[in-house]
C-alpha positions in Angstrom: -5.2 36.5 18.6 -1.6 36.6 17.4 -2.6 39.5 15.1 -4.0 41.5 18.0 -1.0 40.9 20.2 1.5 41.8 17.5 -0.3 45.1 16.7 -0.7 45.9 20.4 3.0 45.3 21.0 3.9 47.4 17.9 1.8 50.2 19.2 3.4 50.1 22.7 6.9 50.1 21.2 6.1 53.1 19.0 4.6 55.0 21.9 8.0 54.6 23.5 10.3 55.0 20.5 8.7 57.9 18.7 9.2 60.4 21.5 12.9 59.2 21.7 13.2 59.9 17.9 11.8 63.4 18.4 14.2 64.0 21.3 17.1 62.7 19.2 16.2 65.1 16.4 16.1 68.2 18.6 19.3 67.1 20.4 21.1 66.9 17.1 20.2 70.5 16.3 22.5 71.6 19.2 25.3 69.0 19.1 25.6 67.9 15.4 25.9 71.2 13.6 28.9 70.2 11.5 27.3 67.3 9.6 23.9 66.5 8.1 21.7 64.5 10.4 18.3 62.8 9.7 15.3 65.1 9.6 12.5 64.8 12.0 10.4 63.1 9.3 13.2 60.7 8.5 13.7 59.7 12.2 10.0 59.1 12.7 9.6 57.2 9.4 12.7 55.0 10.2 11.3 54.3 13.7 7.9 53.2 12.4 9.2 51.0 9.6 11.8 49.3 11.7 9.2 48.6 14.4 6.9 47.1 11.7 9.7 44.9 10.5 10.5 43.6 13.9 7.0 43.1 15.5 4.5 42.6 12.7 3.8 39.1 11.3 5.0 38.5 7.8 1.6 38.1 6.3 0.6 41.6 7.6 3.9 43.1 6.3 3.0 41.7 2.9 -0.5 43.2 3.1 0.9 46.6 4.1 3.5 46.7 1.3 1.2 45.5 -1.5 0.5 47.5 -4.6 -2.7 45.7 -5.5 -4.9 48.6 -4.4 -3.2 50.9 -6.9 -4.0 48.4 -9.6 -7.7 48.5 -8.8 -7.9 52.3 -9.3 -9.7 53.1 -12.5 -7.0 55.5 -13.7 -4.4 52.8 -13.7 -6.1 50.8 -16.4 -4.2 53.1 -18.8 -0.9 51.9 -17.4 -1.1 48.3 -16.1 -1.8 45.0 -17.8 -1.4 41.6 -16.2 0.7 39.4 -18.5 -0.6 36.1 -19.6 2.4 34.0 -20.3 3.0 30.4 -21.2 5.4 30.1 -18.4 3.1 30.6 -15.4 3.5 27.0 -14.4 7.2 27.8 -13.7 6.2 30.3 -11.0 6.7 33.8 -12.4 4.0 36.3 -13.1 4.4 39.9 -14.1 2.8 43.2 -15.1 3.4 45.3 -18.1 3.5 49.0 -17.3 3.4 51.3 -20.3 1.7 54.5 -21.6 -1.5 53.3 -23.2 -1.0 49.8 -22.1 -4.4 48.7 -23.5 -3.0 49.3 -27.0 0.6 48.2 -26.3 2.3 44.9 -27.0 5.4 44.1 -25.0 8.5 45.1 -26.9 6.6 46.6 -29.9 7.7 50.2 -30.6 9.5 50.3 -27.3 13.0 51.8 -27.0 13.8 50.0 -23.8 12.2 47.3 -21.7 13.1 47.4 -18.0 12.8 44.0 -16.3 12.2 45.1 -12.7 12.5 43.1 -9.4 11.0 44.8 -6.4 12.6 45.0 -2.9 11.4 43.7 0.4 14.2 41.5 1.8 13.1 38.6 -0.5 10.1 38.0 1.9 7.5 40.7 1.1 6.7 43.3 -1.5 5.0 42.9 -4.9 5.2 43.9 -8.5 2.9 46.9 -8.2 4.1 48.5 -5.0 6.3 50.9 -7.0 3.7 51.6 -9.7 3.8 55.4 -9.2 7.6 55.3 -9.6 7.3 53.3 -12.8 4.9 55.8 -14.2 7.2 58.7 -13.2 10.0 57.1 -15.1 8.0 56.5 -18.3 6.6 60.1 -18.3 9.9 61.8 -17.5 11.9 60.0 -20.1 9.3 60.4 -22.8 9.2 64.2 -22.1 13.0 64.5 -22.0 14.1 62.1 -24.8 10.9 61.3 -26.8 11.3 57.6 -26.0 8.9 54.8 -25.2 9.9 52.8 -22.1 8.1 49.7 -21.0 8.5 48.1 -17.6 7.9 44.5 -16.9 7.5 44.3 -13.1 8.2 40.8 -11.9 6.1 39.1 -9.2 8.7 36.6 -8.2 8.3 33.9 -5.6 9.0 34.9 -2.1 10.8 33.3 0.8 10.5 31.5 3.2 7.9 29.5 1.1 10.2 29.7 -1.9 13.9 30.2 -0.8 16.9 30.6 -3.1 17.1 30.1 -6.1 13.4 30.5 -6.8 13.4 34.3 -7.2 16.5 34.3 -9.3 15.1 31.5 -11.5 11.9 33.5 -12.0 13.9 36.4 -13.3 15.9 34.3 -15.6 12.8 32.5 -16.9 11.1 35.9 -17.5 14.2 37.1 -19.4 14.2 34.0 -21.6 10.5 34.5 -22.3 11.3 38.1 -23.5 14.0 36.9 -25.8 12.7 33.5 -27.0 9.0 34.1 -27.0 8.7 37.8 -27.7 11.9 38.0 -29.9 13.2 41.0 -28.1 16.9 41.7 -28.4 19.0 41.8 -25.1 20.2 45.2 -26.3 16.8 46.6 -25.6 16.4 45.1 -22.1 17.7 46.4 -18.8 17.6 44.6 -15.5 16.6 46.8 -12.5 15.7 46.5 -8.9 15.8 48.1 -5.5 17.3 46.6 -2.4 16.8 42.8 -2.6 15.5 43.3 -6.1 18.8 44.9 -7.0 20.5 41.7 -5.7 18.3 39.6 -8.1 19.2 41.9 -11.0 23.0 41.4 -10.3 23.0 37.7 -9.7 20.8 37.0 -12.7 23.2 38.9 -14.9 26.2 37.2 -13.4 24.5 33.8 -14.0 24.0 34.7 -17.7 27.6 35.7 -18.3 28.8 32.5 -16.5 26.5 30.2 -18.4 27.3 31.9 -21.7 24.1 30.5 -23.4 22.3 33.9 -23.6 23.7 37.4 -23.9 23.2 39.6 -20.8 20.9 42.6 -20.8 22.1 46.0 -22.0 22.3 47.6 -18.5 21.8 47.2 -14.8 20.0 49.8 -12.8 20.5 49.3 -9.0 18.7 51.4 -6.4 20.2 50.8 -2.9 21.0 47.2 -3.9 21.7 44.4 -1.4 25.1 43.1 -2.4 26.1 41.3 0.7 24.3 39.1 3.2 26.9 39.5 6.0 25.9 42.9 7.4 29.3 43.5 8.9 30.5 46.8 7.5 31.0 50.1 9.3 27.9 51.6 7.8 25.8 48.8 9.4 26.9 50.2 12.7 27.0 54.0 11.9 23.7 54.1 10.1 21.7 51.6 12.1 19.8 54.3 13.9 19.4 56.5 10.8 18.1 54.0 8.2 14.7 52.3 7.7 16.2 48.8 7.5 16.5 47.1 10.9 19.8 45.1 11.1 18.2 42.2 13.0 15.4 41.9 10.5 17.8 42.0 7.6 19.8 39.1 9.0 16.6 37.1 9.7 15.3 37.7 6.2 18.6 36.7 4.7 18.4 33.4 6.6 14.9 32.8 5.4 16.0 33.5 1.8 18.9 31.0 2.1 16.6 28.4 3.6 17.8 24.8 3.6 20.2 25.4 0.7 23.3 25.0 3.0 24.7 28.2 1.4 26.7 30.6 3.5 25.6 34.3 3.5 29.0 35.0 1.9 28.3 32.8 -1.1 28.5 34.9 -4.3 25.1 33.6 -5.3 23.7 35.3 -2.2 26.3 38.1 -1.9 27.5 39.2 -5.3 30.0 41.5 -3.6 32.2 38.3 -3.3 31.8 37.2 -6.9 35.1 36.9 -8.7 33.8 36.6 -12.3 32.4 40.0 -13.2 33.9 40.4 -16.7 31.1 40.6 -19.3 28.6 42.4 -17.2 26.9 45.3 -18.9 27.1 49.0 -17.9 25.8 49.7 -14.4 24.0 52.6 -12.8 23.9 52.4 -9.0 22.9 54.8 -6.2 22.7 54.7 -2.5 22.0 57.1 0.4 24.6 58.2 2.9 22.3 57.1 5.7 21.9 53.6 4.2 23.2 50.7 6.1 24.3 49.2 2.8 26.5 52.2 1.9 29.8 50.5 2.4 28.8 47.3 0.7 27.5 49.1 -2.4 30.6 51.3 -2.6 32.9 48.2 -2.4 30.9 46.4 -5.1 31.1 49.4 -7.5 34.9 49.5 -6.8 35.1 45.8 -7.9 33.2 46.6 -11.1 35.5 49.4 -11.9 38.5 47.2 -11.3 37.1 44.9 -13.9 36.6 47.8 -16.4 32.8 47.6 -16.2 31.3 51.0 -17.1 29.6 52.4 -14.0 27.8 55.5 -12.8 27.6 55.6 -9.1 25.9 58.2 -7.0 25.8 58.6 -3.2 23.0 61.0 -2.2 23.7 62.8 1.0 21.3 62.6 3.9 19.1 59.9 2.3 17.9 56.6 3.6 17.4 53.2 2.1 14.9 53.2 -0.7 14.8 56.9 -1.3 15.5 56.5 -5.1 12.5 54.1 -5.5 10.0 55.8 -3.3 9.4 59.6 -3.4 8.1 59.6 0.2 11.5 58.5 1.5 13.5 61.1 -0.5 15.1 64.2 0.8 16.4 67.2 -1.0 15.0 66.2 -4.4 17.1 63.0 -4.6 14.2 61.0 -6.0 13.7 63.3 -8.9 17.4 63.7 -9.5 17.7 59.9 -9.7 14.9 59.7 -12.4 16.9 62.2 -14.5 20.2 60.4 -14.0 18.7 57.0 -15.0 17.2 58.6 -18.1 20.5 60.1 -19.1 22.2 56.8 -18.4 19.9 54.8 -20.6 19.1 57.4 -23.3 21.9 59.9 -23.4 21.9 63.6 -23.4 18.7 65.5 -24.2 18.7 66.7 -27.7 
């Protein structure tokens, strides 16, 4: 019954909001001629996704944003292998994505292993949702640089069932497994993630440099990362109507992630923007769209990295929303493809 009511409510809200989004688009053609505004596709997509976030139950959101169906397609057997690790009792699971995965061993003959944490506000998403993106990366960088990239996509524990620090600990346990069990050098590992997954990549790397018992990875790749749980910057106001992330939903998800830990949203373990110890972090690639509510937070975080002499490459893609760099369907003006090229150059250098 709850399912039927939530879907019905969602339908009614969309029946009201989509015409408003269409009207806003055509109005912008007449009154906002001096600046880029969201396209009709972006406005409708943002309206639909934000409505889903607000009105659908969490279990249904998880089902909608699951990549398991991709894994069942026969053609993906060439690319995906479920990892059988000795650490499964600790909570983490993952998938190896590689070209010819049935013949591949993790780390063997690989030029770089990307340990990837997916987005989803710490409450939904899974390790295979971005499978098509991972395959695009591997193919593009092999063509441009002749390299073999492997991606270990982490299926970390989700809130609210598993609040902080469960997801971070999963990432650290997986990293230790790569180093200690598989004997892979940190110099061949990069942490990566989009949205909340970018947050996990950052705080995991910070934990490593603060503990000083294991070297950090060689690089961080951050796609529209969540770096603050406060949601109080100007871009949260200016981009609230343009982005796919609903501000209320973001605040609720952050609270679910914090759980009963008694941490404040401003705590550096939740919001790495406020971390004071950044020295020792590896080089960082980060990108964000100009329509993203996280724009100001990410810009400020990159500024702090640069003040600490961390090597950074930072790109703001005009007229793009949250998640554009991780999902081609959300990209505008070729920004997704450009990001693939930029990350390849960042990791592997100029094409020879």
